C-alpha positions in Angstrom: -14.9 -6.4 -36.2 -16.9 -7.9 -33.1 -14.6 -9.8 -30.4 -14.3 -13.1 -31.4 -15.5 -14.7 -28.0 -18.3 -12.4 -28.2 -19.3 -14.0 -31.7 -18.7 -17.5 -30.8 -20.2 -17.2 -27.3 -17.6 -18.3 -25.2 -15.6 -17.1 -22.2 -12.2 -15.4 -22.5 -10.7 -18.9 -21.2 -12.6 -21.3 -22.6 -10.5 -24.7 -24.0 -9.9 -25.7 -27.9 -12.8 -28.7 -27.2 -15.3 -25.8 -26.5 -14.6 -23.2 -28.8 -14.6 -26.1 -31.5 -17.9 -27.4 -30.3 -19.1 -23.7 -30.1 -18.1 -23.1 -33.9 -19.8 -26.6 -35.5 -23.2 -25.7 -33.4 -23.0 -22.2 -34.9 -21.8 -23.6 -38.6 -24.9 -26.0 -38.7 -27.0 -23.3 -37.7 -26.1 -20.5 -39.8 -23.9 -22.4 -42.7 -25.2 -20.7 -46.7 -26.7 -24.0 -47.6 -28.9 -24.4 -44.7 -30.2 -20.9 -45.8 -30.0 -20.3 -49.3 -30.2 -16.6 -50.2 -29.9 -15.0 -46.8 -27.3 -12.2 -47.0 -27.8 -11.5 -43.4 -27.2 -15.2 -42.7 -23.9 -15.4 -44.9 -22.2 -12.5 -43.5 -22.8 -13.6 -40.0 -21.5 -17.3 -40.8 -18.4 -15.7 -42.1 -17.6 -13.8 -39.2 -18.1 -16.9 -36.9 -15.4 -18.4 -39.3 -13.3 -15.5 -39.4 -13.6 -15.9 -35.3 -12.8 -19.5 -34.9 -9.9 -19.3 -37.4 -8.4 -16.9 -35.3 -9.5 -18.5 -32.1 -8.6 -22.2 -32.9 -4.3 -21.0 -33.4 -3.2 -20.9 -30.4 -0.5 -18.9 -31.6 -3.0 -16.0 -33.2 -5.4 -16.7 -29.8 -2.2 -15.6 -27.8 -1.3 -12.4 -29.8 -5.1 -11.4 -29.4 -5.1 -11.9 -26.0 -2.2 -9.9 -25.6 -3.5 -7.3 -28.0 -0.7 -7.5 -30.7 -3.5 -8.1 -32.8 -7.4 -7.0 -33.6 -10.4 -9.2 -34.6 -9.2 -9.5 -38.1 -5.7 -10.6 -37.3 -4.5 -7.6 -38.4 -1.6 -5.9 -36.6 -2.5 -3.1 -34.3 -1.2 0.1 -34.8 0.4 -1.5 -38.4 -1.5 -2.9 -41.6 -4.8 -3.4 -41.1 -6.5 -5.6 -43.1 -10.1 -5.4 -44.4 -12.6 -5.8 -41.7 -14.9 -7.2 -44.8 -13.2 -10.2 -44.7 -14.5 -12.9 -42.5 -14.5 -15.6 -44.3 -12.5 -18.9 -43.6 -9.0 -18.8 -44.9 -6.8 -21.4 -47.3 -3.9 -20.6 -45.8 -3.1 -19.4 -42.4 -0.3 -16.5 -43.1 0.1 -13.9 -46.4 2.9 -13.1 -48.4 3.3 -8.7 -48.2 2.1 -8.7 -51.4 -1.3 -10.0 -50.4 -1.1 -8.1 -47.7 -0.9 -4.7 -49.9 -3.7 -6.3 -52.1 -5.9 -6.5 -49.1 -4.7 -2.5 -48.4 -5.6 -1.7 -52.1 -9.0 -3.1 -51.6 -8.3 -6.2 -54.0 -8.8 -8.4 -51.3 -8.1 -12.6 -52.1 -9.7 -14.0 -54.3 -13.1 -15.7 -54.1 -12.0 -19.1 -55.0 -10.1 -19.2 -51.6 -13.4 -19.0 -49.6 -14.2 -22.3 -47.5 -17.1 -24.1 -47.0 -18.2 -24.6 -43.5 -16.9 -28.0 -41.9 -19.7 -31.0 -40.9 -19.2 -34.0 -38.2 -20.3 -37.2 -38.7 -20.1 -40.8 -36.2 -17.7 -43.0 -37.0 -18.3 -46.6 -34.9 -14.9 -48.9 -35.0 -14.8 -52.2 -33.1 -13.1 -52.8 -30.4 -10.0 -54.7 -32.1 -10.2 -52.2 -35.3 -10.1 -49.0 -32.7 -7.2 -50.8 -30.9 -5.1 -52.1 -33.5 -5.8 -48.6 -35.6 -4.7 -48.4 -39.2 -5.9 -47.6 -43.0 -9.4 -47.6 -43.6 -11.9 -46.5 -46.0 -15.3 -44.3 -44.7 -18.3 -43.3 -46.8 -19.0 -39.6 -46.2 -22.5 -38.1 -45.3 -22.5 -37.1 -49.0 -21.9 -40.2 -50.1 -18.2 -39.6 -51.5 -15.4 -42.6 -50.0 -12.4 -41.4 -48.3 -9.5 -42.8 -47.5 -7.9 -42.3 -43.4 -5.4 -43.9 -41.2 -7.1 -44.6 -37.4 -4.8 -44.2 -35.0 -3.5 -46.9 -32.8 -5.6 -46.8 -29.2 -7.9 -44.1 -30.6 -11.4 -44.5 -28.3 -14.7 -43.2 -27.6 -15.2 -39.4 -27.4 -12.4 -38.4 -29.5 -12.5 -37.1 -32.8 -10.7 -37.0 -36.1 -10.5 -33.8 -38.3 -9.7 -34.8 -42.0 -8.8 -31.6 -43.3 -10.3 -30.3 -46.9 -12.6 -33.8 -46.9 -16.0 -32.0 -45.7 -18.4 -31.2 -48.1 -18.4 -29.6 -51.6 -19.4 -26.1 -52.3 -20.1 -24.4 -55.6 -16.6 -24.6 -58.4 -13.8 -22.5 -56.7 -14.9 -22.7 -53.0 -12.7 -24.8 -51.0 -14.2 -28.1 -49.1 -14.2 -27.5 -45.3 -13.3 -30.0 -43.0 -14.6 -33.5 -41.7 -14.5 -34.2 -37.8 -15.4 -37.9 -37.2 -16.8 -38.7 -33.7 -15.3 -41.5 -32.8 -17.9 -44.4 -31.2 -15.8 -47.9 -30.2 -18.3 -50.8 -29.9 -17.5 -53.3 -26.6 -16.1 -56.7 -27.2 -17.3 -60.0 -26.0 -14.1 -60.6 -23.5 -11.5 -57.8 -24.3 -11.4 -54.9 -21.8 -9.2 -52.0 -22.4 -7.5 -49.6 -19.4 -5.4 -47.0 -20.3 -2.8 -49.3 -22.9 -3.6 -52.5 -21.2 -6.1 -55.2 -22.6 -7.7 -57.2 -20.3 -8.7 -60.8 -20.2 -10.7 -63.2 -18.3 -9.8 -66.8 -19.3 -11.7 -70.0 -18.8 -9.3 -73.0 -18.0 -10.0 -76.7 -16.7 -8.8 -78.2 -13.3 -7.4 -80.4 -15.1 -5.0 -77.6 -16.8 -4.8 -75.6 -13.7 -3.6 -78.1 -11.3 -1.2 -79.7 -14.0 -0.3 -77.0 -16.4 -1.0 -76.8 -19.5 -0.3 -75.2 -22.7 -3.4 -73.4 -24.2 -4.0 -70.7 -27.0 -5.2 -67.4 -26.0 -6.9 -64.8 -28.2 -4.9 -61.2 -28.2 -6.2 -58.3 -30.3 -3.0 -58.6 -32.3 -4.1 -62.5 -33.2 -4.1 -65.9 -30.9 -0.9 -66.8 -29.3 0.6 -70.1 -27.2 0.4 -69.4 -23.4 1.8 -71.2 -20.5 -0.4 -71.9 -17.4 1.7 -73.0 -14.7 1.1 -75.8 -12.3 -1.3 -75.1 -9.7 -2.9 -71.9 -11.0 -6.0 -70.6 -9.1 -8.7 -68.6 -10.2 -8.1 -65.0 -9.9 -4.3 -65.6 -11.5 -3.1 -63.1 -13.8 -0.5 -64.3 -16.1 1.1 -60.8 -18.4 1.6 -61.3 -22.2 4.1 -57.8 -23.0 3.5 -56.3 -25.7 0.4 -57.3 -26.9 -1.6 -54.5 -25.8 -2.2 -51.3 -27.7 0.9 -49.7 -29.7 2.2 -46.3 -28.4 5.2 -44.4 -29.0 6.5 -44.6 -25.7 6.0 -48.5 -25.5 3.2 -50.8 -26.6 1.2 -51.5 -23.4 0.7 -55.5 -22.3 -2.2 -58.4 -22.2 -3.1 -59.3 -18.6 -4.7 -62.6 -18.5 -6.9 -63.4 -15.5 -7.6 -67.1 -15.0 -10.5 -68.9 -14.2 -11.0 -72.5 -13.0 -14.1 -74.0 -14.4 -16.0 -76.9 -13.5 -17.7 -79.4 -15.6 -21.1 -78.4 -16.2 -23.2 -80.7 -15.7 -20.5 -82.5 -12.7 -18.6 -84.9 -13.9 -19.4 -88.1 -11.6 -16.4 -90.0 -12.0 -15.0 -86.5 -10.5 -17.3 -86.2 -7.7 -16.8 -89.6 -6.7 -12.9 -88.7 -6.8 -13.3 -85.7 -4.8 -15.4 -87.5 -1.9 -12.7 -90.0 -1.3 -9.9 -87.7 -1.4 -11.8 -85.2 0.7 -11.3 -87.3 3.6 -7.8 -87.4 4.2 -6.9 -83.9 1.9 -8.9 -81.3 4.0 -7.4 -77.8 3.8 -8.7 -74.4 4.8 -9.5 -71.7 2.1 -11.1 -68.8 3.8 -9.0 -68.2 6.3 -11.4 -65.4 8.7 -13.9 -64.8 6.6 -16.5 -66.5 9.1 -15.4 -63.3 11.8 -13.8 -65.7 14.3 
């Protein structure tokens, strides 16, 4: 049996992600469903899935790299499994009886072969991705599948649904379904790590006199106190209103933006004209370069 790194076309120091991508690329090309009746392609696909089985298991890969097992997963210098058993197995370990059956040529039942894995894109709204939870999707072959979206999942990540891939002929176990995540941008929320950032417009009156205002969060609207004398750019923190995580939820940071009436209010303009005559104040410091 060929070296699994050679079979997948990856370097010996390849990351798990590189190995997974290489397998998925080859599986799409050499899957028997794409090449019906081609025995050579079928054997090549079995070799590809066997190589991925070994390299995707950190323990097996480490043992292979140390020379303790061969490319078929058999102990070097001990029992040797049949080299022809190149398909992906439903179990990661064998009992002693199963090993003897392999040596005697009986092998594992044909029913334990697996169909290849498939992938599809799952688009999530910003809030659904941030909050997570249960969701029902339709797979590429038309089946309804219930999944759990982890809180805080982001674009570029992948969810693996074991055994939820396409169904093969009777007796052939399904492969896995990989969901490539794409998160849609939000109109006013932005994410930074576990924190949610929001720019909140406030009126001149609310900024000067202070106010209690309603603020949207990914968990629903909450009440926020705007302190007297707030300025544009001032940031208020809503603790625990960010993305949930095992070591504690993030926060929501609310950046205030003082917004004047549009169009300008004539009475406000007249008031400020009178007020500014005796109440001028400096805000730009050395901005003028002086």
